[in-house]
Phi, psi and omega in degrees: 000152181292144177261016179295150174280171177300322181294315176292331172292321181301313179296320186294313182286347175268359181299146184294327186276359186295138180297152181240180181293339175290336174276318188285320184304307179295337178281335185260325193237149176255151170060036180291127174242116179281137177245147189241153163088148179258000184063017174233310184234312182174198179251146182237120183284357180281340173229127175253146177209155180179187185252139179206180172237140171239119185049038177087358182262123175298133178219164170252136182247131173239125187215138175271134194257115168262135177290151176268350178205178184307310185297319178293327179291327176291323181295321185265008180057041173056035176065029177250093189292148170269166179310324179294337178286320175289330176288321171302316180298317180293321181297322184280330175296321178295322175294321175298323179293321181297325182256012175059036176264131172304149177254125180242116181254129175256112189257125175203086184209142173287346179147162176294150181292139187241028175292163180302310184298323178295321178294318178304323186267011169090047182305309185298314181295322178300315180295311185300319179296323174299319182297317183289313183289318180295331178294331184254004185296129184267058169198159189289143177232128174241129181239138178235123178272119188271323186208262174275128174240086190256121169059198181297340176301323179274318183303330184295344172239020183232012169282110192207174174278334181208127180251123177244154182225137168294151190307325182259005177293155178234146182218122189210159176290342176200156175295149178304325181293316179297319177308305180298320181294321182283312187282319184247359183053039183208096182292343177293347178269028179305312183295323175298319180297316183306319182288329183285333197274348178058066189244004182282168179300318181294320175302315188284332168300313180301322182279349181089010182276322178258139181258341188207138174245130181263129183292143175244151175291161175309133186085359173096167186305333184294337180286331180210073184302322179297320183288321180298315181295320177302315176302315181292323178299318177297322173294314179298324182296335175274316190286316187302302180301323180299311185289323182297323184281350181282136176307134188294325177294327176288322177300316180293321177297316180298320184294318179297315180289330174302316183275331180298325184276351181290130181088351175291134180212167177229139179254142177246000000 
């Protein structure tokens, strides 16, 4: 495992050359067909979703889109979804439930978009509904944090049976910058916040939030995208059939208990 600090990982996962879901989806899945729209307001380019096959198994893929350059980032709102993105994801997840397809979520966002228009269209409600519906979804759900897993914007696609993280990924209730801004009223203390928050993959494995850490090559996924995709594929090749073969009521009970225990602690 990497010995990088949380601050170093934060810088690494924000590097421009780091692979995105536009690299991983074609490397991992066959026959991917993207589906659009939430059937209420419109389509959100910050989340793409569709149907594909993985090792011959039909799956539904939901993914948050970080751009590989400025133009792609502008198109995907810098991976900050609007409510229609979360509603699209839920629509496709319910479709997956109907056809008994496992859902694979690829998480990579600094957080949900907090603009006025997003709030007017029910950003909080859209995220909350995803949390509720994904908790009860009667099909296996696997979520993989690829880089940034920020706040409720990430959690809306991370209520799952199994959470995996790339080795240098971070997952937190708020971004380090947001943490510093709220706690100390000083966003420049972002690095200090990142170290205090315990948000690395190893931290979250220790807390029981994350079930699996996927290796990255030295220097991060950007140094060998194909190898990183291969490592993700090896994990999915084991996890998808195993969860698909598990009795759905057992899966739901485990999913419920997984989230009930988060944040539980004892003082001596």
